[in-house]
N, C-alpha and C positions, 0 to 999 in steps of 0.2 A: 711456861709453855711456849712452844714455838708454833707458828702458824704461817701459812702462805699468805703474805700480805697482799700480793698483787691481785689475787682473786677478789678481794673486797674493794678494790678500787675501780672495778669495772662498772659500767653503767647498768642499771636494771635491764633485763631483756626487753626487746621491743614487744608490743602487745600482740598476743597470739590472736588468730581469728576467733570469733566469738564462739568458743567451745565447739567448734565444728566437728571435731572427732567424737564428741560425746553427745551431740545434739539428739540422736534417737533416744538415748537414755534419759536425758533431761526432759524431753517432750513426753516421754511415757509417764513421768511423774505428775504432769499437769492435772489430769483428771482428779487425783486425790493427793494434793500437795500436803505433806505432813505438817508443814508450818501452819496451815489453816486450823489445825487441831490443837496447837500449843497455846494459843491465846496469850502470848507474851505481852506484858505491859511495857512497851518500849517506845522511845521517841523516834524521830527520823534517823536515817543513817548518819546525817551530819551531827545530830544531837548525841548519838551513841559512839561516834568515832573515838577510839582511844588516843590518849596523849602519848605520843611516841618520841617526844623531844629528847629524852634521856634513855631511850631504848637502844641497846647495842647489839641486838640480835639481828639475824638476817631478815626475819619477819618485819622488824621495825624499819629496815632499810627499803623493803620492797612494798609494803602496804601503803596504799594511797586511799583517799576518800572515794575516788572513782572505783577502785578495785573492791573496796569494802562494800560500797553500795550494791555492786553486782552480786555479791554473795549474801547480802543482808537478809533477804526474805526467802531463804532456802533452809531446808532441814532434811536430814537423811531419814529413812524409814525408822531408824533407831532413835530419832529425836536429837541428833547432833546438829547444832547450829554453828555458824561461823565463829561466833564469840567463844564457843567451847574450844575450837581449833587453835585460836590465838591466845587463849587464856594462859597457857604455860609460859609464853614469852612476856606476858604482862606481869605475872607473878615473879618471874626471874628474868629481869631485863638485861642481865649480863654485865660485863665489864668493858671499858673502853679499850683495854689492852688484853692480850692473851687470846686464847681460843674463842672463836665466835660460835655461838650455838644457833640452830635454825629458829628457835623461838616459837615453835608450833608443834602440835601433835594431832594426828588424826584420831577422831573418836571412834571410828569404825572404818571398815574397808570402803564403804560407799562414799566416805568423805573425800577420797582421792578422785572420785568421779564427779560428784556434785560440785566440789570446790576446786575443780581441775585448773581453772584460770589462775588460782593462787598457788596451788601445789606445784604445778608445772614450772612456774617461775622460781620457786624455792629450789626445786631439784636441779634446774638448769644452772642457777647461780652457785649452789653449794658443790655440785658434782662436776660442773662443766659439761653436762650431758643434756641435750635437748630432747625432750619427749615429744614424739610426733605420732600421727596416726599409723605410720609404718614401723614404729619402733618395735623391736623384738628383743627381749632380754634372754640371753642364753644362760644355761646352767650346766656345770660340769663338775661332777663329784668323783671323777676318775683320778684318784690321788697319785696313780703311777705316772700321770702326765706332768707332775711337778718335778722340776729339775733342781736338785740341791736341797738345801734346808737342813741337812744333817751334818754339815761340815763347816759350821761357823768357827772362827778362832776362839777357843775357850778363854783366852786371855782377855778378850773384849766382850764376850757375850755371856750373860749370867742367867738367862731364862727366856721363855717364850710362851705365848698364849694364843689360841685361836678360839673365837666365839662365833656363834651363829644364832640369830633370833628367828622365831617363827610365831605366826598368829593363826588362830583356828577359825575356820568358817562358822558363820552364824552366831558369833559372839562379838560384843562390843570390845573395844580396846581398853586398857587399864584406866585411862583418865575418865572413861564414861560408863564402864560396866557396873552393874548392880552387884549387891552382895550375893544374891542368888546366882547370878552368872559366874561370879568369881568362884563360888563354891562348886558349881557344876564343872568348871574348868579344872579345879583341883581333883575332883573325882575322876575325870577323864585322864588326867595326867597320872594319877595313882594307878589306874588300871593299865595304862600303856607302859609305865615304867616297871611295873611288876613283871610284865611280859618281857621287857627289855632285859630285866635282871636274870632271865633264864640263860642268856648268853654272857651278860656282864653283870655279875652279882653286885647289888648295891642296896641302899636303904633310903627311904624318904623321911626327912625330918621336917616337922612344922617349925615355923619361926619361933614359937614358944619353946620348943625343945632346943633350938639354937641359942637361946638366951642363957643356957646353962652349959658350962664346960663338961666335956665327956672324954673318956679315953679313946673312943672309937672315931673321933673326928677332930679336925683342927679349926673348923669355922665356928665362930661365936658371934652372934648378932643380938644385941640388947635393944637397939633402937633403929628405926628406919633411917637410911642414908638421907642427909639434908637435901640432896638433889631431888629425891623422890617426893619429899614433902613440898618443896617449892612448886613442882610442876603438877601436883595434884594426883600423883600415882599412889601415894601412901594412905589414901582414904581407908578408914576402918582397920588400920594396922593393929595387930598382925593377922587379921582374919583371912584365912584361905591362902596364905603365902607359905611356900615350902621350898626346900632344897633337897634334891636327890644326889647322893654321892656314891660313886662306885667304890667297892672295897679296895680295889687296887690303886685308887687315887687318880686314875686316868681321865675321868669325866665327872663333871658336875652339871646338874640341870636345875636352873632356877625356875620356879613356877609362880606366875602372877606378879612379877616385878615390873620392869619397864615394858615387857611384852608377855604374852601368854607363856612362852617358853624361851629360855635362853640356855644354850648348851655351851659349856666352857671346858676346854682341854688345856691344862697348864703343864709345862715340863720344866723342871729345874736344870735339866741337861741341855736346854736350848735346842732340842731336836724338833724344829718346826715341821719337818716332814712327818714325824710320827704324830704330832699334835693335830696336824691337818688330816691325816689318815683317820684318826679317832673320830674327828668331827664328821667327816664324810660318811663313814660307816654307820655311825649311830644316828645321825639326822635322817638318813634314808630308812633305817629300821623304824624309827619313830614315825616317819611319814606313813609307812606301810601299816603300822599298828593303828594310827589314828584313822586311816581309811577304813580299816576293818570295823572301827567303832562308829563309822559313818560321819566323821568330822575331819575333813581334809584340811591341810594347811592352805592358807590363802595364796593363790598365784594368779597374776594378771599378765597377759602376754607382753604388754608394753612396759610394765613396771617390775615384773619378776615376782619375787617373794615379797608380799606386802606386809609391813609391820607398822607400828604406830608412828615412828619418826621418819620423816622424809630423808633424814641423814643416813638411813640404813636400808632403804628400799633397794630392790634389785637382787642382792644376794643375802643381805642381812649379816654379812660376814666381816669380821675384823681379825686380822692377823697382826700380832705385835711381837717384837723382839726387844729385850732389855739389853742395851749396849753402853759401854763406857766410851764416851766421846768428849773427854775433857777439853781437848784442844779445838776440835771442830766446832764445838758449841760456841766458841768465842770468835769464830771466823766470820768476817763481814759478808761472805757469799753464801752463808748457810741457808737463808730463806730462799734464795734463788735456786740453790741445789735441790732443796726439798720440793720446791715447785716443779722442777724439771723431772724429778723422780716420782712425782705424784704421791708423796708420803707426808706424814705429819710427825712431829716430834714433841713428846710430852715429858716434862721434868719429873723425876722421882724424888723421894726424900733423901737420896744419896747424892752428894756433889759430883757432878760430871757424869752421872748415870741417867740415861733417858730411854723412854719407850718409843720405838719407831714402829709406825703402823700405817696401813692404807687409809687414806681419807675417803676416796671414792668407793662406793659399793654397787653402783649401777653402771651399765654399759660395758662391763667386763665380767666374765664368768668367775667362778670360785677359784679355779686353778690359776687363771690369769692374774687375779688380785694377789693371791699368795705368792706367785712368782715375782710380782713387782716388789714385794717386801723382801724376799730372799735376795734378789739381785741388788736391790737398793742398799740393804744392810751390808752386803759384802763390799760394795763400792764405798760406803761411808767409813768402813773399817780401814780400807786402803788409804783413804784420805787422812784418817786419824794417824795412821802409822807414818805417813809422809810428814805431817805437821809435827809429830814428836821428834823427828830428826831435822826439824827446821827446813823442810823442803817445801816446794810449791805444789798446788793442787789444780792449777788452772787447766792443765792438760787432761785431768780426770773428770772435769765437769762435763756431764752428758749434754747432748743437744736436747732442745725442748721436745717433750713427747706430746 
């Protein structure tokens, strides 16, 4: 995997004012602090501070005893404490090379408020976007605003995918939710997806059903992905996990996996424009259906669409294109080029073939992020063609965005 190295060399952000933008919220919790009801048998913050010596996550780089102490005696109304937030990064400390993970997951939406001192630093370091009291995350599902994405060179592009994650109000996130919550979320999803199927016919499969091959689908899942086991999302597997598939194959919706809902639109013809259109149309339809069920998707003005991972807050959207970049992958300027394009590059199981996607998900709207991928992939293909003919690419390298 390729990753922007320069971002990880920056110093941690300077300390923010003492939760000034969330002070009213924090103070409102003081009369009945949930922590006082938990009666946890713990030592002092110094006694409980985790060993981060070999932790290669962003959490491991940012967390200090001072920062840990500030979060130590707090709990959300749902019972999430700070140790719950950083547990995924302690169970899966990452590798010294390759893609860096954030190493933390919110237990519920209130985690982003109560532990804002920590999460704001993670978001700023990962996305290069500073959350302030004046921050406003914009959202744009007008797919007609996307320019291109339907004209990639087929000799170099073999597929594309657009995903978007959503969380539902009044429910804990997957690392913290109870079995009852998870089952109620599945019931809600089943009701909403049945109505979605009136326009886009499809079927909901339980994970148990996916463990057996069938003629009407291509997805088979016998065991939970190792990544979900490490971060604590696969508890009680496979209870209340499911996958909805449209009959025409244009859309898949995962239920109770990394997030409450994850919509996926994959196209083997690499028409990113159509994949993006499918996501825009159907996520808005689902949002309307969930509102009718009196359970809206979680939205915060300064954070946008709130999901469990700070790596995906804002839009919850990832657009990726599978590209053959055999020569460019060996070029010494690749990391700098990806950094300037604000993209990331992930190796596939095929030599010379990589997935190019947006790294940032906040600070730019859905159309803007997908446009970054469209324009970036086209430029990378131009560079690959130059290198195939032993040409130079210095004149194609863009200015820093």
